[in-house]
C-alpha positions in Angstrom: 103.0 101.7 226.8 101.8 105.0 228.1 101.1 108.5 226.8 104.8 109.3 226.3 105.1 106.4 223.8 102.1 107.5 222.0 103.4 111.0 221.7 106.7 109.7 220.4 105.2 107.5 218.0 102.9 110.0 216.6 105.9 112.6 216.0 108.0 110.0 214.4 105.0 109.0 212.3 104.5 112.8 211.2 108.2 113.3 210.7 108.1 110.0 208.3 105.0 111.3 206.4 106.6 114.5 205.8 109.9 113.0 204.7 107.9 110.7 202.3 106.3 113.6 200.9 109.4 115.7 200.5 110.8 112.8 198.6 107.9 112.4 196.5 107.8 116.0 195.6 111.6 116.0 194.7 111.4 112.9 192.6 108.3 114.1 190.6 110.1 117.3 189.7 113.5 115.8 189.0 111.7 113.2 186.8 109.8 115.9 184.7 113.0 118.2 184.4 114.7 115.1 183.1 112.2 114.5 180.7 112.0 117.9 179.5 115.3 117.6 177.8 118.4 115.7 177.8 118.3 113.4 181.5 121.9 114.9 182.2 122.3 117.7 184.6 125.5 119.1 182.9 123.6 119.5 179.6 120.2 120.5 181.3 119.8 123.3 183.2 116.3 122.6 184.5 117.6 119.2 185.6 120.7 120.5 187.1 118.4 123.5 189.1 115.9 120.8 190.5 118.6 118.5 191.6 120.4 121.6 193.4 117.1 122.6 194.6 116.2 119.3 196.3 119.7 118.5 197.5 119.3 121.6 199.6 116.4 120.0 201.2 118.5 116.9 202.3 117.0 114.5 199.7 119.1 111.6 199.4 121.2 110.9 196.3 119.2 107.5 195.3 115.9 109.3 195.1 117.5 112.0 192.6 119.1 108.9 190.9 116.0 106.8 190.7 113.9 109.8 189.1 116.7 110.3 186.6 117.0 106.7 185.6 113.1 106.6 185.4 113.2 109.6 182.9 115.9 107.6 181.0 113.7 104.3 180.8 111.2 106.3 178.7 108.4 106.2 181.5 105.2 107.4 179.9 104.2 109.0 183.5 103.3 112.5 183.4 102.2 115.4 185.9 100.2 118.6 185.5 101.2 121.7 187.2 98.7 123.7 189.1 98.6 126.8 191.2 96.4 127.6 194.1 95.7 130.8 196.1 94.4 131.1 199.3 93.7 133.3 202.5 94.7 131.6 205.5 94.6 132.1 209.4 95.2 135.6 210.9 95.5 137.5 207.6 98.1 134.9 206.2 98.1 134.7 202.4 99.3 131.6 200.5 100.3 130.3 197.1 100.4 126.6 196.6 101.8 124.9 193.5 101.0 121.2 192.7 102.4 118.8 190.3 99.8 116.0 190.0 98.5 112.9 187.8 94.9 113.8 189.3 94.0 117.4 189.0 90.5 116.9 190.7 92.5 115.1 193.5 95.0 117.9 193.7 92.4 120.7 194.0 89.8 118.8 196.4 92.7 117.9 198.9 94.2 121.3 198.8 90.9 123.1 199.2 89.7 120.8 202.0 93.2 121.1 204.0 92.7 125.0 203.9 89.0 125.0 204.9 90.0 122.9 207.9 92.0 125.7 209.2 89.4 128.4 208.6 90.7 129.7 205.2 89.4 129.7 201.8 90.7 129.9 198.1 90.8 133.4 196.7 93.2 135.8 194.7 96.4 136.7 196.5 99.1 136.7 194.0 99.3 140.3 193.7 100.5 140.4 197.2 103.7 138.6 195.8 106.5 139.0 193.6 108.1 136.1 191.2 111.9 136.2 192.1 114.9 134.3 191.3 117.0 133.8 194.4 120.6 132.6 195.2 122.1 132.1 198.8 125.8 131.1 199.0 128.5 131.5 201.4 130.8 134.6 200.7 132.1 137.7 201.7 132.7 139.5 198.4 129.1 141.3 197.9 130.4 144.0 195.9 132.4 141.8 193.5 129.4 139.7 193.0 127.0 142.5 192.3 129.5 144.2 190.1 130.1 141.2 188.1 126.1 140.6 187.6 125.5 144.0 186.5 128.4 144.1 184.2 127.3 140.9 182.6 123.9 142.4 182.0 122.1 140.3 184.5 118.9 142.0 185.6 119.7 142.3 189.1 117.2 143.4 191.9 119.3 143.4 195.1 122.5 141.6 196.5 123.2 141.5 200.1 125.4 140.1 202.4 124.6 138.9 206.1 126.6 136.5 208.4 129.1 135.5 205.8 125.8 134.3 203.1 125.5 136.3 200.1 121.9 136.6 199.0 121.3 137.8 195.3 117.6 138.4 193.9 117.1 138.9 190.0 114.4 138.9 187.6 113.0 135.2 187.2 113.8 135.8 183.3 117.7 136.2 184.5 117.9 133.2 186.6 119.8 131.0 184.2 121.9 133.8 183.2 122.9 134.9 186.7 123.5 131.2 187.6 126.0 131.0 184.5 127.7 134.3 185.6 128.2 133.1 189.0 129.7 129.7 187.9 132.0 131.8 185.9 133.1 133.5 189.4 133.5 129.7 190.8 130.4 129.9 192.9 128.6 126.7 192.2 127.3 125.5 195.7 124.1 127.2 196.8 122.2 127.2 199.8 119.4 128.3 197.7 119.0 128.5 194.3 115.5 128.8 192.9 112.5 130.8 191.5 110.1 131.6 194.3 107.5 133.9 195.4 108.3 136.6 197.8 105.5 138.5 199.9 105.4 142.4 199.3 104.3 143.2 202.7 105.3 140.3 205.1 103.2 139.7 208.3 103.6 138.5 211.9 101.1 136.4 213.3 101.0 137.6 217.0 97.7 135.8 218.3 98.9 132.4 219.4 95.9 130.6 217.9 96.2 132.0 214.5 99.8 131.1 214.7 99.1 127.5 215.6 96.4 127.2 213.0 98.7 128.4 210.4 101.5 126.0 211.3 99.5 123.2 211.2 98.2 124.3 207.9 101.7 124.4 206.4 102.5 121.0 207.9 99.3 119.3 206.3 100.0 121.2 202.9 103.6 120.0 203.0 102.4 116.1 203.4 100.1 116.3 200.7 101.0 114.0 197.6 100.4 116.5 195.1 101.8 119.8 196.7 105.2 121.1 195.5 105.7 124.4 197.0 103.9 126.6 199.5 104.7 130.4 199.5 103.4 132.8 202.1 103.5 136.0 203.6 104.2 135.1 207.2 107.5 136.2 208.6 
C-alpha cells in the first residue's frame, strides 16, 4: 500500500496506544480514590479531584463510571504507588510516578525506557517544588486572591493571563482552596491537581536532545504503570 500508508498506520497505532495508556492511568487512579472512601464524588474529595483531573485530559465518562462501579463492587484489586527520579537528555530532569500491581515490572520498564534515550536514574527531586495548582477561566484575579488569603489559604501566587486565572497553593492547602473557590462559584477547572513544578526550567536548544527528550516522554506515557511525568523542560 506504500510508505504513506505505513506512516499513517504507525501514527494511528501510536495514538491508540497513548490513548489506551491514558485511560488505564485514569481508571486505576479513580478506582483507588473510590476505594479510599465512599465511592461517591460528592462525599469523597479525593475521588472528585481524580475525576476532574482526568476529565480535563478528555477521559471519557464511561471509563470513569466503570472505575467507580468496580470499586463499588468490592474488587480486591490493589495498586502500589512508586516514584522514580531520573536524568534525561540535554540536562533534563524527570520525576515519574507509577501506580502498579507489580513493582518489579514498573521499575524495570521505567529504567529501561530512560536508559534507551541516554538517561539514568538519580536524585533530582530537590530541583522541583510540590505545588497545588488550579487554572480556570476568569478575569477577577484580585478578588480570587483576596478571598483565598482572607480564608487563611496558604497561597503562593495568583496570576491571570488571557482570561485564565492560575492559583498556586501549598499542597496541604489544596482541599481548602478548592472549597473556597467553590464558595465563589468556581467549580470548573482546566487544571486542578497537586503537581511538581521545576525550580529552574530549561530549554533544550540542541535538536537531537529535544528529539530524544520528546521520544522519552512519549515512551513513558505509553507505559502501563506510569501515572504522571514531571520535568524541567519548558
